C-alpha beads as a LAMMPS data file, in Angstrom:
LAMMPS data file: protein, C-alpha beads

103 atoms
102 bonds

1 atom types
1 bond types

-500.0 500.0 xlo xhi
-500.0 500.0 ylo yhi
-500.0 500.0 zlo zhi

Masses

1 110.0

Atoms # bond

1 1 1 245.592 224.411 -90.679
2 1 1 247.586 225.644 -87.859
3 1 1 250.035 228.641 -87.439
4 1 1 252.953 228.441 -89.814
5 1 1 256.361 227.854 -87.337
6 1 1 258.050 230.258 -89.763
7 1 1 256.528 232.597 -92.475
8 1 1 258.997 235.121 -94.970
9 1 1 257.812 237.732 -97.553
10 1 1 259.779 239.689 -100.069
11 1 1 262.154 237.131 -100.173
12 1 1 264.563 236.587 -103.585
13 1 1 263.701 233.202 -104.898
14 1 1 266.941 232.270 -106.913
15 1 1 267.641 228.862 -108.791
16 1 1 271.224 229.321 -108.803
17 1 1 271.652 231.859 -111.708
18 1 1 268.316 232.242 -112.976
19 1 1 265.711 234.945 -110.522
20 1 1 262.516 233.359 -109.874
21 1 1 261.164 235.863 -107.985
22 1 1 261.891 239.264 -106.097
23 1 1 258.564 239.458 -103.761
24 1 1 258.276 235.215 -102.462
25 1 1 257.513 233.806 -99.775
26 1 1 258.923 231.176 -98.307
27 1 1 256.261 229.188 -95.340
28 1 1 257.495 226.476 -92.723
29 1 1 254.619 224.486 -91.384
30 1 1 252.885 221.228 -90.927
31 1 1 255.846 219.646 -91.747
32 1 1 256.741 220.840 -95.236
33 1 1 257.981 223.672 -96.596
34 1 1 256.894 225.734 -99.139
35 1 1 258.376 228.516 -101.606
36 1 1 255.903 230.642 -102.722
37 1 1 255.869 233.457 -105.411
38 1 1 254.617 236.774 -104.863
39 1 1 251.040 235.854 -106.259
40 1 1 251.346 232.876 -103.941
41 1 1 251.692 230.428 -106.650
42 1 1 253.948 227.268 -105.765
43 1 1 257.940 227.334 -107.235
44 1 1 258.626 224.137 -105.160
45 1 1 257.741 222.396 -101.946
46 1 1 258.847 219.248 -99.615
47 1 1 258.630 217.796 -96.439
48 1 1 260.946 219.197 -93.668
49 1 1 263.366 216.119 -93.674
50 1 1 263.733 216.115 -97.400
51 1 1 264.832 219.540 -97.423
52 1 1 268.831 220.546 -96.708
53 1 1 269.189 224.212 -96.050
54 1 1 272.582 226.083 -94.837
55 1 1 274.101 229.542 -94.923
56 1 1 276.495 230.035 -98.215
57 1 1 280.002 231.015 -97.193
58 1 1 279.739 233.655 -100.423
59 1 1 276.871 235.564 -99.152
60 1 1 275.766 237.686 -96.350
61 1 1 273.741 236.912 -93.249
62 1 1 270.630 237.646 -95.324
63 1 1 271.275 234.796 -97.532
64 1 1 270.622 230.993 -96.820
65 1 1 270.728 227.749 -99.166
66 1 1 268.664 225.489 -99.507
67 1 1 268.097 221.869 -101.702
68 1 1 264.120 220.906 -102.562
69 1 1 264.207 217.578 -104.248
70 1 1 267.552 217.971 -105.870
71 1 1 267.063 221.749 -106.807
72 1 1 269.522 224.319 -104.706
73 1 1 267.539 227.581 -104.227
74 1 1 269.253 230.408 -103.024
75 1 1 267.205 232.723 -100.752
76 1 1 267.513 236.274 -99.589
77 1 1 265.726 237.693 -97.238
78 1 1 266.493 241.357 -96.209
79 1 1 266.727 241.879 -92.643
80 1 1 264.829 244.339 -91.240
81 1 1 265.764 246.331 -88.332
82 1 1 269.133 246.743 -86.864
83 1 1 270.265 244.104 -84.178
84 1 1 267.405 242.222 -84.905
85 1 1 267.496 238.079 -85.550
86 1 1 267.793 237.669 -89.356
87 1 1 264.689 235.973 -91.148
88 1 1 267.334 233.573 -92.560
89 1 1 268.926 232.349 -89.378
90 1 1 265.315 232.062 -88.137
91 1 1 264.230 229.926 -91.300
92 1 1 267.262 227.423 -90.744
93 1 1 266.567 227.147 -86.562
94 1 1 262.424 226.477 -87.935
95 1 1 263.731 223.881 -90.686
96 1 1 266.199 222.604 -88.220
97 1 1 263.464 222.420 -84.970
98 1 1 260.571 221.156 -87.605
99 1 1 262.393 218.147 -88.231
100 1 1 263.839 217.060 -84.609
101 1 1 259.387 217.366 -83.819
102 1 1 259.089 215.053 -86.905
103 1 1 262.134 212.500 -85.908

Bonds

1 1 1 2
2 1 2 3
3 1 3 4
4 1 4 5
5 1 5 6
6 1 6 7
7 1 7 8
8 1 8 9
9 1 9 10
10 1 10 11
11 1 11 12
12 1 12 13
13 1 13 14
14 1 14 15
15 1 15 16
16 1 16 17
17 1 17 18
18 1 18 19
19 1 19 20
20 1 20 21
21 1 21 22
22 1 22 23
23 1 23 24
24 1 24 25
25 1 25 26
26 1 26 27
27 1 27 28
28 1 28 29
29 1 29 30
30 1 30 31
31 1 31 32
32 1 32 33
33 1 33 34
34 1 34 35
35 1 35 36
36 1 36 37
37 1 37 38
38 1 38 39
39 1 39 40
40 1 40 41
41 1 41 42
42 1 42 43
43 1 43 44
44 1 44 45
45 1 45 46
46 1 46 47
47 1 47 48
48 1 48 49
49 1 49 50
50 1 50 51
51 1 51 52
52 1 52 53
53 1 53 54
54 1 54 55
55 1 55 56
56 1 56 57
57 1 57 58
58 1 58 59
59 1 59 60
60 1 60 61
61 1 61 62
62 1 62 63
63 1 63 64
64 1 64 65
65 1 65 66
66 1 66 67
67 1 67 68
68 1 68 69
69 1 69 70
70 1 70 71
71 1 71 72
72 1 72 73
73 1 73 74
74 1 74 75
75 1 75 76
76 1 76 77
77 1 77 78
78 1 78 79
79 1 79 80
80 1 80 81
81 1 81 82
82 1 82 83
83 1 83 84
84 1 84 85
85 1 85 86
86 1 86 87
87 1 87 88
88 1 88 89
89 1 89 90
90 1 90 91
91 1 91 92
92 1 92 93
93 1 93 94
94 1 94 95
95 1 95 96
96 1 96 97
97 1 97 98
98 1 98 99
99 1 99 100
100 1 100 101
101 1 101 102
102 1 102 103
């Protein structure tokens, strides 16, 4: 197993109106993206090419919206430390670079 291209813990994962976990994990590894609960149970996963993600206009810099297999999730990743690049931005960049490598 290779090193993850992106991994964030303590992620709040919502399926819009419903909160699925407040301490989940997002992992981009081996051409797949996975959403996990705090216990490591898989919420959803998909190949990088099948996931669309972006930054919602109505949320702050700590949030991203991702669509897995037609299901939309809101991912809120806390920024740790002032002046550092936020994890949601690194998540979007990891998806973009992983998708470019697969093409």
